[in-house]
FIMARFI-810383 format. One record per atom (N, C-alpha, C): atom name; x, y, z; residue in three letters. Coordinates in steps of 0.1 Angstrom, whole numbers. Example, Ala and Ser with C-alpha at 12.3 -4.5 7.8 and 13.67 -1.06 7.14 Angstrom:
2
NODE:N:132:-57:78:ALA
NODE:CA:123:-45:78:ALA
NODE:C:132:-33:78:ALA
NODE:N:128:-22:71:SER
NODE:CA:137:-11:71:SER
NODE:C:129:0:79:SER
***
This chain:
232
NODE:N:-152:-387:237:UNK
NODE:CA:-146:-375:231:UNK
NODE:C:-137:-380:219:UNK
NODE:N:-143:-382:208:UNK
NODE:CA:-135:-388:197:UNK
NODE:C:-134:-378:185:UNK
NODE:N:-123:-379:179:UNK
NODE:CA:-121:-373:166:UNK
NODE:C:-120:-384:156:UNK
NODE:N:-115:-381:144:UNK
NODE:CA:-113:-392:134:UNK
NODE:C:-102:-402:139:UNK
NODE:N:-94:-398:148:UNK
NODE:CA:-84:-406:155:UNK
NODE:C:-89:-408:169:UNK
NODE:N:-90:-420:175:UNK
NODE:CA:-95:-421:188:UNK
NODE:C:-86:-414:198:UNK
NODE:N:-91:-403:204:UNK
NODE:CA:-83:-395:213:UNK
NODE:C:-93:-390:224:UNK
NODE:N:-89:-388:236:UNK
NODE:CA:-97:-383:247:UNK
NODE:C:-92:-370:252:UNK
NODE:N:-101:-363:258:UNK
NODE:CA:-98:-349:262:UNK
NODE:C:-88:-348:274:UNK
NODE:N:-86:-360:281:UNK
NODE:CA:-76:-360:292:UNK
NODE:C:-62:-363:287:UNK
NODE:N:-61:-364:273:UNK
NODE:CA:-47:-366:268:UNK
NODE:C:-45:-381:264:UNK
NODE:N:-54:-389:267:UNK
NODE:CA:-53:-404:263:UNK
NODE:C:-55:-405:248:UNK
NODE:N:-46:-412:241:UNK
NODE:CA:-48:-415:227:UNK
NODE:C:-48:-430:226:UNK
NODE:N:-59:-435:220:UNK
NODE:CA:-61:-449:219:UNK
NODE:C:-54:-454:206:UNK
NODE:N:-46:-464:208:UNK
NODE:CA:-38:-470:197:UNK
NODE:C:-47:-475:186:UNK
NODE:N:-43:-471:174:UNK
NODE:CA:-50:-476:162:UNK
NODE:C:-45:-491:159:UNK
NODE:N:-54:-501:160:UNK
NODE:CA:-50:-515:159:UNK
NODE:C:-45:-519:146:UNK
NODE:N:-50:-512:135:UNK
NODE:CA:-46:-515:121:UNK
NODE:C:-47:-530:118:UNK
NODE:N:-59:-536:121:UNK
NODE:CA:-61:-550:118:UNK
NODE:C:-60:-553:103:UNK
NODE:N:-67:-545:95:UNK
NODE:CA:-67:-547:81:UNK
NODE:C:-53:-545:75:UNK
NODE:N:-46:-534:79:UNK
NODE:CA:-33:-531:74:UNK
NODE:C:-23:-542:77:UNK
NODE:N:-24:-549:89:UNK
NODE:CA:-15:-559:92:UNK
NODE:C:-18:-572:85:UNK
NODE:N:-30:-574:80:UNK
NODE:CA:-34:-586:73:UNK
NODE:C:-35:-584:58:UNK
NODE:N:-34:-571:53:UNK
NODE:CA:-36:-568:39:UNK
NODE:C:-26:-575:30:UNK
NODE:N:-13:-577:34:UNK
NODE:CA:-3:-583:26:UNK
NODE:C:-7:-598:23:UNK
NODE:N:-11:-605:34:UNK
NODE:CA:-15:-619:33:UNK
NODE:C:-27:-620:23:UNK
NODE:N:-37:-611:24:UNK
NODE:CA:-49:-611:16:UNK
NODE:C:-45:-609:1:UNK
NODE:N:-36:-600:-1:UNK
NODE:CA:-32:-597:-15:UNK
NODE:C:-24:-609:-21:UNK
NODE:N:-16:-615:-13:UNK
NODE:CA:-8:-627:-18:UNK
NODE:C:-17:-638:-21:UNK
NODE:N:-27:-640:-12:UNK
NODE:CA:-37:-651:-14:UNK
NODE:C:-46:-648:-26:UNK
NODE:N:-49:-635:-28:UNK
NODE:CA:-57:-631:-40:UNK
NODE:C:-50:-634:-53:UNK
NODE:N:-37:-632:-53:UNK
NODE:CA:-29:-635:-65:UNK
NODE:C:-30:-650:-69:UNK
NODE:N:-30:-658:-58:UNK
NODE:CA:-31:-673:-61:UNK
NODE:C:-45:-676:-66:UNK
NODE:N:-55:-669:-61:UNK
NODE:CA:-69:-671:-66:UNK
NODE:C:-71:-668:-80:UNK
NODE:N:-64:-657:-85:UNK
NODE:CA:-65:-653:-99:UNK
NODE:C:-59:-663:-109:UNK
NODE:N:-50:-672:-103:UNK
NODE:CA:-44:-682:-112:UNK
NODE:C:-52:-695:-113:UNK
NODE:N:-63:-695:-105:UNK
NODE:CA:-71:-707:-105:UNK
NODE:C:-83:-705:-114:UNK
NODE:N:-90:-716:-117:UNK
NODE:CA:-101:-715:-126:UNK
NODE:C:-113:-710:-119:UNK
NODE:N:-118:-698:-122:UNK
NODE:CA:-129:-692:-116:UNK
NODE:C:-142:-696:-122:UNK
NODE:N:-153:-695:-115:UNK
NODE:CA:-166:-699:-121:UNK
NODE:C:-171:-689:-131:UNK
NODE:N:-177:-694:-141:UNK
NODE:CA:-183:-685:-152:UNK
NODE:C:-197:-691:-155:UNK
NODE:N:-207:-684:-150:UNK
NODE:CA:-220:-689:-151:UNK
NODE:C:-226:-688:-165:UNK
NODE:N:-221:-678:-172:UNK
NODE:CA:-226:-677:-186:UNK
NODE:C:-221:-688:-195:UNK
NODE:N:-209:-692:-193:UNK
NODE:CA:-203:-703:-201:UNK
NODE:C:-205:-717:-194:UNK
NODE:N:-212:-716:-182:UNK
NODE:CA:-214:-728:-174:UNK
NODE:C:-202:-736:-170:UNK
NODE:N:-192:-728:-166:UNK
NODE:CA:-179:-733:-161:UNK
NODE:C:-179:-733:-146:UNK
NODE:N:-177:-744:-140:UNK
NODE:CA:-176:-745:-125:UNK
NODE:C:-162:-741:-120:UNK
NODE:N:-162:-736:-108:UNK
NODE:CA:-149:-732:-102:UNK
NODE:C:-142:-745:-98:UNK
NODE:N:-129:-744:-100:UNK
NODE:CA:-121:-756:-96:UNK
NODE:C:-120:-758:-81:UNK
NODE:N:-116:-770:-77:UNK
NODE:CA:-115:-772:-62:UNK
NODE:C:-104:-763:-56:UNK
NODE:N:-93:-761:-64:UNK
NODE:CA:-83:-752:-59:UNK
NODE:C:-88:-738:-57:UNK
NODE:N:-96:-733:-67:UNK
NODE:CA:-102:-720:-66:UNK
NODE:C:-110:-718:-53:UNK
NODE:N:-119:-728:-51:UNK
NODE:CA:-127:-728:-39:UNK
NODE:C:-119:-729:-26:UNK
NODE:N:-108:-736:-26:UNK
NODE:CA:-100:-737:-14:UNK
NODE:C:-93:-724:-11:UNK
NODE:N:-88:-717:-21:UNK
NODE:CA:-81:-704:-19:UNK
NODE:C:-91:-694:-15:UNK
NODE:N:-103:-694:-21:UNK
NODE:CA:-114:-685:-18:UNK
NODE:C:-118:-686:-3:UNK
NODE:N:-118:-698:2:UNK
NODE:CA:-121:-700:16:UNK
NODE:C:-110:-694:25:UNK
NODE:N:-97:-695:20:UNK
NODE:CA:-86:-689:28:UNK
NODE:C:-88:-674:29:UNK
NODE:N:-92:-667:18:UNK
NODE:CA:-94:-653:18:UNK
NODE:C:-105:-649:27:UNK
NODE:N:-116:-657:26:UNK
NODE:CA:-127:-654:35:UNK
NODE:C:-124:-655:50:UNK
NODE:N:-115:-665:53:UNK
NODE:CA:-111:-668:66:UNK
NODE:C:-103:-656:72:UNK
NODE:N:-94:-650:63:UNK
NODE:CA:-86:-639:67:UNK
NODE:C:-95:-626:69:UNK
NODE:N:-104:-624:60:UNK
NODE:CA:-113:-613:61:UNK
NODE:C:-122:-614:74:UNK
NODE:N:-127:-626:77:UNK
NODE:CA:-135:-628:89:UNK
NODE:C:-127:-626:101:UNK
NODE:N:-114:-630:101:UNK
NODE:CA:-106:-628:112:UNK
NODE:C:-104:-613:115:UNK
NODE:N:-102:-605:105:UNK
NODE:CA:-100:-590:106:UNK
NODE:C:-113:-584:112:UNK
NODE:N:-125:-589:107:UNK
NODE:CA:-137:-583:111:UNK
NODE:C:-140:-587:126:UNK
NODE:N:-136:-599:130:UNK
NODE:CA:-138:-603:144:UNK
NODE:C:-129:-595:154:UNK
NODE:N:-116:-593:149:UNK
NODE:CA:-107:-586:157:UNK
NODE:C:-111:-571:159:UNK
NODE:N:-116:-566:148:UNK
NODE:CA:-121:-552:149:UNK
NODE:C:-133:-550:158:UNK
NODE:N:-142:-560:157:UNK
NODE:CA:-154:-559:165:UNK
NODE:C:-151:-561:180:UNK
NODE:N:-142:-570:183:UNK
NODE:CA:-138:-573:197:UNK
NODE:C:-131:-560:203:UNK
NODE:N:-123:-554:195:UNK
NODE:CA:-116:-542:199:UNK
NODE:C:-126:-530:202:UNK
NODE:N:-135:-529:193:UNK
NODE:CA:-146:-518:194:UNK
NODE:C:-154:-520:207:UNK
NODE:N:-158:-532:210:UNK
NODE:CA:-165:-535:222:UNK
NODE:C:-157:-532:235:UNK
NODE:N:-144:-535:234:UNK
NODE:CA:-136:-533:246:UNK
NODE:C:-133:-518:248:UNK
NODE:N:-131:-511:237:UNK
NODE:CA:-128:-496:238:UNK
NODE:C:-141:-489:243:UNK
NODE:N:-152:-493:237:UNK
NODE:CA:-165:-486:241:UNK
NODE:C:-168:-489:256:UNK
NODE:N:-166:-501:261:UNK
NODE:CA:-168:-505:275:UNK
NODE:C:-159:-497:284:UNK
NODE:N:-146:-496:280:UNK
NODE:CA:-137:-488:288:UNK
NODE:C:-140:-474:289:UNK
NODE:N:-145:-468:279:UNK
NODE:CA:-149:-453:279:UNK
NODE:C:-161:-451:287:UNK
NODE:N:-171:-460:285:UNK
NODE:CA:-184:-458:292:UNK
NODE:C:-183:-461:307:UNK
NODE:N:-175:-471:310:UNK
NODE:CA:-173:-475:324:UNK
NODE:C:-167:-464:333:UNK
NODE:N:-160:-455:327:UNK
NODE:CA:-154:-444:335:UNK
NODE:C:-160:-430:333:UNK
NODE:N:-170:-429:324:UNK
NODE:CA:-176:-416:321:UNK
NODE:C:-191:-416:320:UNK
NODE:N:-198:-406:325:UNK
NODE:CA:-212:-405:323:UNK
NODE:C:-216:-395:313:UNK
NODE:N:-206:-388:307:UNK
NODE:CA:-208:-379:296:UNK
NODE:C:-198:-381:285:UNK
NODE:N:-202:-384:273:UNK
NODE:CA:-194:-386:262:UNK
NODE:C:-198:-377:251:UNK
NODE:N:-189:-370:245:UNK
NODE:CA:-192:-361:233:UNK
NODE:C:-183:-365:222:UNK
NODE:N:-189:-365:210:UNK
NODE:CA:-181:-368:198:UNK
NODE:C:-187:-359:186:UNK
NODE:N:-179:-356:177:UNK
NODE:CA:-183:-349:165:UNK
NODE:C:-193:-357:157:UNK
NODE:N:-203:-351:152:UNK
NODE:CA:-212:-358:143:UNK
NODE:C:-206:-359:129:UNK
NODE:N:-201:-371:126:UNK
NODE:CA:-193:-373:114:UNK
NODE:C:-202:-378:103:UNK
NODE:N:-198:-374:91:UNK
NODE:CA:-204:-379:79:UNK
NODE:C:-195:-390:73:UNK
NODE:N:-196:-402:78:UNK
NODE:CA:-186:-413:75:UNK
NODE:C:-186:-415:60:UNK
NODE:N:-198:-416:54:UNK
NODE:CA:-199:-419:40:UNK
NODE:C:-192:-408:31:UNK
NODE:N:-193:-395:35:UNK
NODE:CA:-187:-385:28:UNK
NODE:C:-172:-384:31:UNK
NODE:N:-168:-388:43:UNK
NODE:CA:-154:-387:47:UNK
NODE:C:-146:-398:40:UNK
NODE:N:-152:-410:37:UNK
NODE:CA:-145:-421:31:UNK
NODE:C:-147:-421:16:UNK
NODE:N:-153:-411:10:UNK
NODE:CA:-155:-410:-4:UNK
NODE:C:-141:-409:-11:UNK
NODE:N:-140:-415:-23:UNK
NODE:CA:-127:-414:-30:UNK
NODE:C:-123:-400:-34:UNK
NODE:N:-110:-397:-34:UNK
NODE:CA:-106:-384:-38:UNK
NODE:C:-108:-382:-53:UNK
NODE:N:-110:-370:-57:UNK
NODE:CA:-112:-367:-72:UNK
NODE:C:-99:-369:-79:UNK
NODE:N:-100:-373:-92:UNK
NODE:CA:-88:-375:-100:UNK
NODE:C:-80:-362:-101:UNK
NODE:N:-67:-363:-100:UNK
NODE:CA:-59:-352:-101:UNK
NODE:C:-58:-343:-89:UNK
NODE:N:-65:-346:-78:UNK
NODE:CA:-64:-338:-66:UNK
NODE:C:-50:-340:-59:UNK
NODE:N:-46:-329:-53:UNK
NODE:CA:-33:-329:-47:UNK
NODE:C:-31:-339:-35:UNK
NODE:N:-42:-340:-27:UNK
NODE:CA:-41:-348:-15:UNK
NODE:C:-47:-362:-18:UNK
NODE:N:-46:-367:-30:UNK
NODE:CA:-52:-380:-33:UNK
NODE:C:-47:-392:-24:UNK
NODE:N:-33:-393:-23:UNK
NODE:CA:-27:-403:-15:UNK
NODE:C:-30:-402:0:UNK
NODE:N:-30:-389:4:UNK
NODE:CA:-34:-386:18:UNK
NODE:C:-48:-390:21:UNK
NODE:N:-57:-387:12:UNK
NODE:CA:-71:-390:14:UNK
NODE:C:-73:-405:14:UNK
NODE:N:-66:-413:5:UNK
NODE:CA:-67:-427:5:UNK
NODE:C:-63:-433:18:UNK
NODE:N:-52:-428:24:UNK
NODE:CA:-47:-433:37:UNK
NODE:C:-57:-430:48:UNK
NODE:N:-63:-418:47:UNK
NODE:CA:-74:-415:57:UNK
NODE:C:-86:-424:56:UNK
NODE:N:-90:-427:44:UNK
NODE:CA:-101:-436:42:UNK
NODE:C:-98:-450:48:UNK
NODE:N:-86:-455:45:UNK
NODE:CA:-83:-468:50:UNK
NODE:C:-82:-468:65:UNK
NODE:N:-77:-458:71:UNK
NODE:CA:-76:-457:86:UNK
NODE:C:-90:-457:92:UNK
NODE:N:-99:-449:86:UNK
NODE:CA:-113:-448:91:UNK
NODE:C:-120:-461:90:UNK
NODE:N:-119:-468:79:UNK
NODE:CA:-125:-481:76:UNK
NODE:C:-119:-492:85:UNK
NODE:N:-106:-491:87:UNK
NODE:CA:-100:-501:95:UNK
NODE:C:-104:-500:110:UNK
NODE:N:-105:-488:115:UNK
NODE:CA:-110:-486:129:UNK
NODE:C:-125:-489:130:UNK
NODE:N:-132:-486:119:UNK
NODE:CA:-147:-487:120:UNK
NODE:C:-153:-477:130:UNK
NODE:N:-149:-464:127:UNK
NODE:CA:-152:-453:137:UNK
NODE:C:-167:-451:138:UNK
NODE:N:-174:-454:128:UNK
NODE:CA:-189:-452:128:UNK
NODE:C:-195:-462:138:UNK
NODE:N:-191:-475:137:UNK
NODE:CA:-197:-485:145:UNK
NODE:C:-192:-484:160:UNK
NODE:N:-180:-479:161:UNK
NODE:CA:-174:-476:175:UNK
NODE:C:-183:-466:182:UNK
NODE:N:-186:-455:175:UNK
NODE:CA:-195:-444:181:UNK
NODE:C:-208:-450:184:UNK
NODE:N:-214:-458:176:UNK
NODE:CA:-227:-464:178:UNK
NODE:C:-227:-473:191:UNK
NODE:N:-216:-481:193:UNK
NODE:CA:-215:-489:204:UNK
NODE:C:-214:-481:217:UNK
NODE:N:-206:-470:216:UNK
NODE:CA:-205:-461:228:UNK
NODE:C:-218:-455:232:UNK
NODE:N:-226:-451:222:UNK
NODE:CA:-239:-445:224:UNK
NODE:C:-248:-456:230:UNK
NODE:N:-248:-468:225:UNK
NODE:CA:-256:-479:230:UNK
NODE:C:-253:-482:244:UNK
NODE:N:-240:-484:247:UNK
NODE:CA:-236:-487:261:UNK
NODE:C:-239:-476:271:UNK
NODE:N:-238:-464:266:UNK
NODE:CA:-240:-452:275:UNK
NODE:C:-255:-451:278:UNK
NODE:N:-264:-454:268:UNK
NODE:CA:-278:-454:271:UNK
NODE:C:-282:-464:281:UNK
NODE:N:-275:-476:280:UNK
NODE:CA:-279:-487:289:UNK
NODE:C:-276:-483:304:UNK
NODE:N:-265:-475:306:UNK
NODE:CA:-262:-472:320:UNK
NODE:C:-267:-458:324:UNK
NODE:N:-275:-452:316:UNK
NODE:CA:-281:-439:319:UNK
NODE:C:-272:-427:317:UNK
NODE:N:-262:-428:309:UNK
NODE:CA:-253:-417:307:UNK
NODE:C:-258:-408:296:UNK
NODE:N:-250:-397:293:UNK
NODE:CA:-254:-387:284:UNK
NODE:C:-244:-387:272:UNK
NODE:N:-250:-388:260:UNK
NODE:CA:-242:-387:248:UNK
NODE:C:-245:-375:240:UNK
NODE:N:-235:-367:236:UNK
NODE:CA:-237:-355:229:UNK
NODE:C:-231:-355:215:UNK
NODE:N:-239:-352:205:UNK
NODE:CA:-234:-351:192:UNK
NODE:C:-230:-336:189:UNK
NODE:N:-217:-334:187:UNK
NODE:CA:-212:-320:185:UNK
NODE:C:-214:-317:170:UNK
NODE:N:-221:-306:167:UNK
NODE:CA:-223:-303:152:UNK
NODE:C:-210:-301:145:UNK
NODE:N:-210:-304:132:UNK
NODE:CA:-198:-303:124:UNK
NODE:C:-194:-289:122:UNK
NODE:N:-203:-279:123:UNK
NODE:CA:-200:-265:121:UNK
NODE:C:-191:-260:132:UNK
NODE:N:-191:-267:144:UNK
NODE:CA:-182:-262:155:UNK
NODE:C:-167:-264:151:UNK
NODE:N:-164:-273:142:UNK
NODE:CA:-151:-275:137:UNK
NODE:C:-141:-277:148:UNK
NODE:N:-142:-288:156:UNK
NODE:CA:-133:-290:168:UNK
NODE:C:-118:-291:164:UNK
NODE:N:-115:-297:153:UNK
NODE:CA:-101:-298:149:UNK
NODE:C:-94:-285:145:UNK
NODE:N:-103:-275:142:UNK
NODE:CA:-98:-262:138:UNK
NODE:C:-99:-251:149:UNK
NODE:N:-103:-255:160:UNK
NODE:CA:-106:-246:171:UNK
NODE:C:-97:-248:183:UNK
NODE:N:-93:-237:190:UNK
NODE:CA:-84:-238:202:UNK
NODE:C:-93:-240:214:UNK
NODE:N:-91:-251:222:UNK
NODE:CA:-99:-253:233:UNK
NODE:C:-97:-243:245:UNK
NODE:N:-87:-236:244:UNK
NODE:CA:-84:-227:255:UNK
NODE:C:-89:-213:253:UNK
NODE:N:-88:-208:241:UNK
NODE:CA:-93:-194:238:UNK
NODE:C:-104:-193:227:UNK
NODE:N:-106:-204:220:UNK
NODE:CA:-117:-204:210:UNK
NODE:C:-112:-199:196:UNK
NODE:N:-100:-196:195:UNK
NODE:CA:-95:-190:182:UNK
NODE:C:-95:-201:171:UNK
NODE:N:-100:-198:159:UNK
NODE:CA:-101:-208:149:UNK
NODE:C:-90:-205:138:UNK
NODE:N:-85:-216:133:UNK
NODE:CA:-75:-215:122:UNK
NODE:C:-75:-229:115:UNK
NODE:N:-76:-228:102:UNK
NODE:CA:-77:-240:94:UNK
NODE:C:-64:-247:94:UNK
NODE:N:-65:-261:96:UNK
NODE:CA:-53:-269:96:UNK
NODE:C:-53:-279:85:UNK
NODE:N:-42:-282:79:UNK
NODE:CA:-41:-293:69:UNK
NODE:C:-41:-306:76:UNK
NODE:N:-45:-316:69:UNK
NODE:CA:-46:-330:76:UNK
NODE:C:-32:-334:81:UNK
NODE:N:-22:-330:74:UNK
NODE:CA:-8:-334:78:UNK
NODE:C:-4:-327:91:UNK
NODE:N:-10:-317:96:UNK
NODE:CA:-7:-310:108:UNK
NODE:C:-13:-317:120:UNK
NODE:N:-5:-325:127:UNK
NODE:CA:-9:-333:138:UNK
NODE:C:-8:-326:152:UNK
NODE:N:-2:-314:152:UNK
NODE:CA:0:-307:165:UNK
NODE:C:-8:-294:164:UNK
NODE:N:-16:-291:175:UNK
NODE:CA:-23:-279:176:UNK
NODE:C:-14:-268:182:UNK
NODE:N:-11:-258:175:UNK
NODE:CA:-3:-247:180:UNK
NODE:C:-10:-234:178:UNK
NODE:N:-17:-229:189:UNK
NODE:CA:-25:-217:187:UNK
NODE:C:-17:-204:186:UNK
NODE:N:-20:-196:176:UNK
NODE:CA:-13:-184:173:UNK
NODE:C:-18:-173:183:UNK
NODE:N:-30:-175:189:UNK
NODE:CA:-35:-165:198:UNK
NODE:C:-31:-166:213:UNK
NODE:N:-32:-179:218:UNK
NODE:CA:-28:-181:232:UNK
NODE:C:-16:-190:234:UNK
NODE:N:-10:-194:223:UNK
NODE:CA:2:-202:223:UNK
NODE:C:0:-216:230:UNK
NODE:N:-12:-221:230:UNK
NODE:CA:-14:-235:235:UNK
NODE:C:-9:-245:225:UNK
NODE:N:-1:-254:230:UNK
NODE:CA:4:-265:222:UNK
NODE:C:-1:-278:227:UNK
NODE:N:-7:-286:218:UNK
NODE:CA:-13:-299:222:UNK
NODE:C:-15:-308:210:UNK
NODE:N:-16:-321:212:UNK
NODE:CA:-19:-330:201:UNK
NODE:C:-32:-325:194:UNK
NODE:N:-32:-325:181:UNK
NODE:CA:-44:-320:174:UNK
NODE:C:-57:-327:178:UNK
NODE:N:-56:-340:179:UNK
NODE:CA:-68:-348:182:UNK
NODE:C:-73:-346:197:UNK
NODE:N:-63:-345:206:UNK
NODE:CA:-66:-342:220:UNK
NODE:C:-73:-328:221:UNK
NODE:N:-67:-318:214:UNK
NODE:CA:-73:-305:215:UNK
NODE:C:-87:-305:209:UNK
NODE:N:-90:-312:199:UNK
NODE:CA:-103:-313:193:UNK
NODE:C:-113:-320:203:UNK
NODE:N:-108:-330:210:UNK
NODE:CA:-116:-337:220:UNK
NODE:C:-120:-327:231:UNK
NODE:N:-110:-319:235:UNK
NODE:CA:-113:-309:246:UNK
NODE:C:-123:-299:241:UNK
NODE:N:-123:-295:229:UNK
NODE:CA:-133:-285:223:UNK
NODE:C:-147:-292:224:UNK
NODE:N:-148:-305:221:UNK
NODE:CA:-161:-312:221:UNK
NODE:C:-166:-313:236:UNK
NODE:N:-156:-315:245:UNK
NODE:CA:-160:-316:259:UNK
NODE:C:-166:-303:264:UNK
NODE:N:-159:-292:260:UNK
NODE:CA:-163:-278:264:UNK
NODE:C:-177:-276:259:UNK
NODE:N:-180:-280:247:UNK
NODE:CA:-193:-278:240:UNK
NODE:C:-204:-286:248:UNK
NODE:N:-200:-298:251:UNK
NODE:CA:-210:-307:258:UNK
NODE:C:-213:-302:272:UNK
NODE:N:-204:-295:278:UNK
NODE:CA:-206:-290:292:UNK
NODE:C:-212:-276:292:UNK
NODE:N:-216:-271:280:UNK
NODE:CA:-222:-258:279:UNK
NODE:C:-212:-247:281:UNK
NODE:N:-199:-249:278:UNK
NODE:CA:-189:-238:279:UNK
NODE:C:-186:-232:266:UNK
NODE:N:-194:-235:256:UNK
NODE:CA:-191:-230:242:UNK
NODE:C:-180:-240:236:UNK
NODE:N:-170:-234:230:UNK
NODE:CA:-159:-242:225:UNK
NODE:C:-146:-239:232:UNK
NODE:N:-146:-231:242:UNK
NODE:CA:-133:-228:249:UNK
NODE:C:-135:-226:264:UNK
NODE:N:-124:-225:271:UNK
NODE:CA:-125:-224:286:UNK
NODE:C:-125:-209:290:UNK
NODE:N:-128:-200:281:UNK
NODE:CA:-127:-186:284:UNK
NODE:C:-137:-181:294:UNK
NODE:N:-149:-189:295:UNK
NODE:CA:-159:-185:305:UNK
NODE:C:-160:-196:315:UNK
NODE:N:-149:-204:317:UNK
NODE:CA:-150:-215:327:UNK
NODE:C:-150:-210:342:UNK
NODE:N:-147:-197:344:UNK
NODE:CA:-147:-192:358:UNK
NODE:C:-161:-192:364:UNK
NODE:N:-171:-193:355:UNK
NODE:CA:-185:-194:361:UNK
NODE:C:-188:-207:367:UNK
NODE:N:-179:-217:365:UNK
NODE:CA:-181:-230:371:UNK
NODE:C:-172:-231:384:UNK
NODE:N:-178:-235:395:UNK
NODE:CA:-170:-236:408:UNK
NODE:C:-159:-246:407:UNK
NODE:N:-161:-257:399:UNK
NODE:CA:-151:-267:399:UNK
NODE:C:-139:-263:391:UNK
NODE:N:-140:-251:384:UNK
NODE:CA:-129:-247:375:UNK
NODE:C:-117:-242:383:UNK
NODE:N:-119:-239:396:UNK
NODE:CA:-108:-234:404:UNK
NODE:C:-97:-245:405:UNK
NODE:N:-100:-257:403:UNK
NODE:CA:-90:-268:404:UNK
NODE:C:-86:-271:389:UNK
NODE:N:-74:-268:385:UNK
NODE:CA:-70:-269:371:UNK
NODE:C:-70:-284:367:UNK
NODE:N:-69:-293:376:UNK
NODE:CA:-69:-307:373:UNK
NODE:C:-83:-312:368:UNK
NODE:N:-93:-305:372:UNK
NODE:CA:-107:-309:369:UNK
NODE:C:-111:-303:356:UNK
NODE:N:-105:-292:352:UNK
NODE:CA:-110:-285:340:UNK
NODE:C:-107:-293:327:UNK
NODE:N:-117:-295:319:UNK
NODE:CA:-115:-301:306:UNK
NODE:C:-111:-316:307:UNK
NODE:N:-113:-322:319:UNK
NODE:CA:-109:-336:320:UNK
NODE:C:-120:-345:325:UNK
NODE:N:-117:-358:327:UNK
NODE:CA:-128:-367:331:UNK
NODE:C:-130:-367:346:UNK
NODE:N:-122:-361:354:UNK
NODE:CA:-124:-361:368:UNK
NODE:C:-136:-352:372:UNK
NODE:N:-138:-341:364:UNK
NODE:CA:-149:-333:366:UNK
NODE:C:-162:-341:363:UNK
NODE:N:-162:-348:353:UNK
NODE:CA:-173:-356:349:UNK
NODE:C:-176:-367:360:UNK
NODE:N:-166:-372:366:UNK
NODE:CA:-168:-382:376:UNK
NODE:C:-175:-375:388:UNK
NODE:N:-172:-363:391:UNK
NODE:CA:-178:-356:403:UNK
NODE:C:-193:-354:399:UNK
NODE:N:-196:-350:387:UNK
NODE:CA:-209:-348:383:UNK
NODE:C:-217:-361:383:UNK
NODE:N:-210:-372:380:UNK
NODE:CA:-217:-385:380:UNK
NODE:C:-221:-389:394:UNK
NODE:N:-213:-385:404:UNK
NODE:CA:-217:-389:418:UNK
NODE:C:-228:-380:424:UNK
NODE:N:-231:-369:417:UNK
NODE:CA:-242:-361:423:UNK
NODE:C:-255:-367:421:UNK
NODE:N:-265:-364:430:UNK
NODE:CA:-278:-370:429:UNK
NODE:C:-286:-363:418:UNK
NODE:N:-293:-371:410:UNK
NODE:CA:-301:-365:399:UNK
NODE:C:-311:-355:404:UNK
NODE:N:-313:-344:397:UNK
NODE:CA:-322:-334:401:UNK
NODE:C:-336:-338:397:UNK
NODE:N:-346:-335:405:UNK
NODE:CA:-360:-339:402:UNK
NODE:C:-367:-327:396:UNK
***
């Protein structure tokens, strides 16, 4: 149950590791050193200096470290989610479109740049792919929630829709007064959709497990469904 920020429908929010952000300063400092060295120029048949090659290796080492840390984190998070759930739902994201550069002169240019860095740092696309892969291996169910459902703009309790700016990190419904973290609320909407409840809990009374409020919209209900024998 993921949004652009790793968050689950039970209220769990996965910390953003920020591997690239934590190493970016070192990479930039090393890149400055690289620009002072003699770079290769194939047209003029100039070879790179030994110092240039040495600094270039340092940059590659830092970049490889970030990639390894990210990959290790993705595998651990995917394994953690799949080990406790037989049903996982996430919004069908257009990563390429989401990470596209903001247009010149746009008001939210700096905000869009920050979002792009965050998405690329987490590697949300690869994380979702790993969850799907691990879920298939153990016979679980993966649900792609259509973009038109607009989980981040919808209330999981009453289904009321209201457009939110990216800076609004708290969901505050004007219709039913539900207050929740924006990403958690969006994850709850996706879970409702995956369980066939539409986008809200307004018709959850049709489900016998809904009488227990602790089971509604959380992973405990999924755990009960997981223990049931498969229908033939």
